[in-house]
N, C-alpha and C positions, 0 to 999 in steps of 0.2 A: 353589570356595571357600565355606566355611560363613559363616553370619551374623556370628559374632564377628570372624573375620578380615577380613570386609568392613568392619565398623565400625572395627576397629583401623587398617585402611588409611585410612579416612575421616578419622580423627583423628591420623594419623601426624604426628609432629613436635611434639606438645603438650608434650613434656618439654624441648624445645629453645628454645621461644619463646613469649612471651605476646602477640605482635602479632596484630592482627586477621587472620583468614583466612576465605576463602570456602569453605563446606562445601556440597556438593551436596545437594539434597533427595532423600530416599530413599523407600522404599515406605511408611513410616509418615508420616501427616500431622502427627504430633507434631514432626517435624524441621522447623526453619525453614530457609529458603533461605540466610540469612546468619547465621553464628554467629561466635563469637570463641574463640580459644584460651584466653582467660582464663576464659570460662564453663566450658569443659571442665575446666580446672584446679580450678574450684570443685567440680565433681562428683567429681573424683578425690580431693581433700582431704576433702570432706564425707562420702564413703563409706568412708573409711579404716577406721573401726571395724568396719563390716560386712565389709569386705574381709579384715581381719585375723582376724575371728571366723569367720563362716560360710564364706567362700571358702577360708580356710586349712585348714579341716576337710575340704573337698572335695579339696584337694591332698593332704592326709595320707591320705585314703581311697584315692586313686589309687596312692599309694606302698605302702600296706598290701596292697592286692589288685591284683596285676598281671594276674590272670585274673578275669574277671567270674564271679560266683557269687551264690547266693541270699543269702549273708552280706553280700556287697557291696551288694546292693539293700536289704537290711534296714537297714544302717548309713546308706546314702544317704537312705533314707526318714526316718530319725530326725534327720539333719542338717537336712533341709529343713523338717521340722516345727518344730524348734527355732529356725529362722530366721524363724518367724512367717508362713510362706507359707499355712498352714491345712491341716488334715488332709485334707479332701475334695479340695482342689486337688493335694496331694502324692500321694494315692492314684491319681488320674487320671494325673498326670505319670509316676509309676512304671510304671503299666500301659502307657502309650504308649512309654516307654523300653524296657521289656521286649520289646514287639512289634517295635520297630525293631532291637534287638539280635538277635532271633531271625530276622527277615526278611533282615537284612544279614550274618548269620553273623559277628557281632563277638565276639571273645574277649578282646582286649587292652583293659584299662580305660583306658589312655591315649587310645585312639581315641574314648572316650566323652566326653571333655572338651568338644569342640566341639558334640557332640550335646546335651549337658546345657544348654549356653548357648542353643542354638537352640530347644530345647523350652520353656525358661523364657520366652524372648521370645514364642513362640507363645501361651503362656498369657495374656500381656497383650494381644496383638494379636487373636488368635482370629478372623480374618477380619472384624474390625470396625474402623471408623475412630473412635477416641476422640480428639477434638481437644482439645488443651490451650489453644487460642486463646480469648480472651475475645470474646464477641459484643457489639459496640458498637452503640449505638442511633444511627441516622443522623438521627433527628428529635427533638432535645432531648437532655438529658444522659443518659449511660449510668449506670444505678443498679446497684450491686453490693452485695447484702446479705451480711453475714458472720454465721454462726451457729456455735455450738460451746460445749461446757461450759467453765466457768470453769477457768483454769489451763493451757489448751492453747496459749496464745500468740496468741490471736485479735487483741487490740488491737495487739500488736507487729507481727503480720503485716500488719494494715491500714496501719500506719505505713510499713513497708518497701515495700509495694505502692504506696503514695502516692508515695514517693520514686522508684520505678521508672517510674511513669506520668508524673511530672513531668519526669524525664530524657528521656522520649519526646516532650516538648513539650505535654503535656496540662494543662489547667487543672483542678485537683482540689480537691474539697471533702470534708472528713471530717464525718460526722454522728454525734454521740454519743447513740444511742438505747438504750444499756444503762444505763438511769437508776436501777436499783434495786440495782446492785452498788456498794458503797462504793469510791469512787476511780476508777471506770471512765471517767467523763466527763472528769475532770481528767487521767487518764493519756493519753486520746486527744488532748486539747488539747496536752499536752506533746509528743506525737509530731508533731502538725501544725507546731508551732514548730520542732522539731528538723529536719524535712525540708523546711520552707519551703512548706507548703501551707495553705489556709484551713480554718477549723473552724467548725462550728455546733453549739451545745448549749445546754441549759437546766440548771437546778438539779437535783440528785439528787431522785428521787421523781416527776419529771414524767412525764406520760403519753407512752410511747415513740412512739405513732402521731402525736401532736401535734408532737413534736420532728421527726419525719420530714417531716410536712406543711410546717412552717415552714422546714425546711432545703431542701426542694425549691422552695419559693417563692423563696428566695434564689438557689438554683442556676439557676433559669430567668431571674430578673431580671438576674443577673450573668454569664450565659452560660458556666456551667461545663461542661466536657466530661465529667467523671466525678464521680459522687457515691459515696463508700464509706461504708456504713452499718453501724455496730457495733450488734449486738442482744444481748439477754439469752441466757444459757445455762443456765437453770434446768430441766435435763432431768428432775429428780426430780419436777417437777410438769408433766407433759407437756400436760395439758389447758389449763392457764393459758398455757403457752408457745405452744401452737398457736393459741389465741385471739388472743394478742398479735401473733404473726406474720401471722395472717389480717388483722388490723386494719391493720398496716403495709403489707401487700401491697395492700389495698384502697385505701389512700391513694395508693400509687405508681401503681396502675392508673388512678386518677382524673386523674393528671398526664400519664401517658405511655401511648400505645398499646402494648399488650403487656406493660406493667408493668416490673418489674425485669429487667435483661438477664441477670443471674446471681445465684444464691444459692449461696454457697460455704461448705462445712462445713470448719471447721478441726479437725484431729485431731493429737494429740501422738503421734509415731511410737514414742516410748519406752513408751507404754502397751500396745503390742502388740494382742492380741486384744480387749482392752477398747475400743480405738479402733474396731474393726470393729463391736462392739455399739453404740457411739455412732452410727456411720454408719447402721446399720439403724434405730435408734430415731428419729433426726432425719428419715430418709427417710419414715417413717410420718406425720410431722406437718407436713411442708412439702416443696415441690418443690425438692430439691437438684439443682443442675446440675453440680457439680464438687467436688473435694476439695483442700484445702490441707494438706499433710502437713508439720508442723513438727518440728524437733529430730531430723531423720533422721541428722544427724551424731553424735547422742548414743546411738545404739543399734547393737548388733552384729547386730540382726535386721532387716536391710534388705529382707527378703522381704515385708514388710508391704505394699509397693507392689503386688505381685502378688495378695496376699490381698484387698485392697480391690477391685481390678478383678473378681476371681472371685466374691466374696461379695456385693458391693453393686452392681456393674455401672455404676459411675460413674467418669469420667475423673479422674485426678490432674492438676490444673491447675498447681499450684505446689508446690515442696518447699523446706523450710528446711534449709540445709546449714551453718549457722554463725550467729554472733551479729551479724555486720556486716549493715548494710542491703543490701549487695551480694549477700549469701548467700541471699536469697530468689530462687529460679530458676524460670523457666517449665519445667515438667516435659517432658523429652525422653527417650523410651524408649531411644534409641540411646546417648545420653550416660550414662544410668543403667546400661545393660548394660556399657558400656565402663568406667565408673568402678568398677563392682562387680567385674568379672572381669579387669581389665587385668593382674593378676599371676598369673592362673590358667592362661592358655594358653601 
């Protein structure tokens, strides 16, 4: 049994019920021991646009070419590139697929379906363990920094994650250190009120590092479990942004051994390859530990998840699959593969 059929078996019954189900842990550490059918449903619904675009083209290709040929591979290559997987990744993928077809003497294109899914999964895993889990600080509050250009949904993501962590029983403080973007501080305060967590901020134009310092003082005094820090996204002035992030990290290092537990880069999935460029640029100026991919439900090019891994070498920790606060999901490669290809096999 190939990978996709194993995953399909794992999530069997998701169309029939939303009640909680135990799902066994698989080879990827990205899978959690306990999941819910409702979470799988969020993946299915959120990836509908990609499934109807990219995956439907794969199905049409199989119908068009019952026999595997060079023309088949040429069109497959084009479909994958258009799905934002990335040119270099696609070229390597096609070469591997050609080799397997040759070695296994495959002629029927229908037999390639499962192989395509397997190979795309391998692109992400690639013998590495990329954990989507947040690293929590056992000695003092866990500090998570958020970076990303304006307009990607950074502040909204922080609000949604705050709700998720609160539901897990954690005491959460939001810190508004994006002090130079008009309305950013008030927007984060509104999210704190909406999801029922605490907020610390100062007036617009305040020094971001001083905001973080005073926020951490409050976090320690009032025993907060997690501090989520919103930061500026002025990527057009990388030198100033780098200095600002360095000051913020220096403040956190002074409070906590090891400093911030995570620095998460928020990327808008609908921007495609521009999002990859942002990831590379931010990686140059600060220590990014993971990616939050927003608005994945709004693009037919769901392959950007694979492109991020291949081009930047960072794990996707969370994905946004809708407008509701519940639609921010911990990234799980198996649920992603299932949600993307459930109508293909």
